Steps between C-alpha positions, in 0.01 A plus 500: 500500500525130574823340626520172306721298735344619822136501397434840661379833372733796546369810670456771232681759717812281517579369151776246455821613335591138430419261220332162491785246479270202450596484130869464590424227752324301228784549249387818327679831464449807715425837342791740490486774760732766633640458852597806705703553815682767696761502772593799714877447492631735229138566396483182290211449262452220250256346255525170316299409190598185317871504438545872574571668832488873572714604797580830665743502787684791661388731217629269223252349252531171312317267266619140487413192297530256790473194275785597265692680777426335838788687668336831398811652345367653174280805548249509213341830605636693199436216249140443613380846612128427447509181704705672771253792516198267500631292793603815690158656446323179602713489815405862580129421455530186716688693770226765509251225585708370793520623856803722557810324632529493879779744592565306821546164327849354519687469172826330427685462176820461311766770485726615219755247623251219427352615167723774363338509156171626649624749756723800524741515789318496833563361842 
């Protein structure tokens, strides 16, 4: 694989998980792709594709339309079960391809006093 902006060939054992952004730099559009992330505090996991965001946090699962609902208040999980399941399954597949989280890594996060709608009572 050739990296357009850098003019180098990628090593076949280490493929890029990125995309060529040269089209966007020249005024074109980027292809849609799903972004994934995880955070150890409350076992957070999330995926974002287009306007939709899958989120699990402290055992609670959500699907948000972050364009129509930027404050993430309306859980669409029951209204859009196929989309919710697809993003959850994609997150699981992505997570399987990642190294396991480092159990010694520091993690900090909000508490129920900061974001009560996401958490049960904890200290």
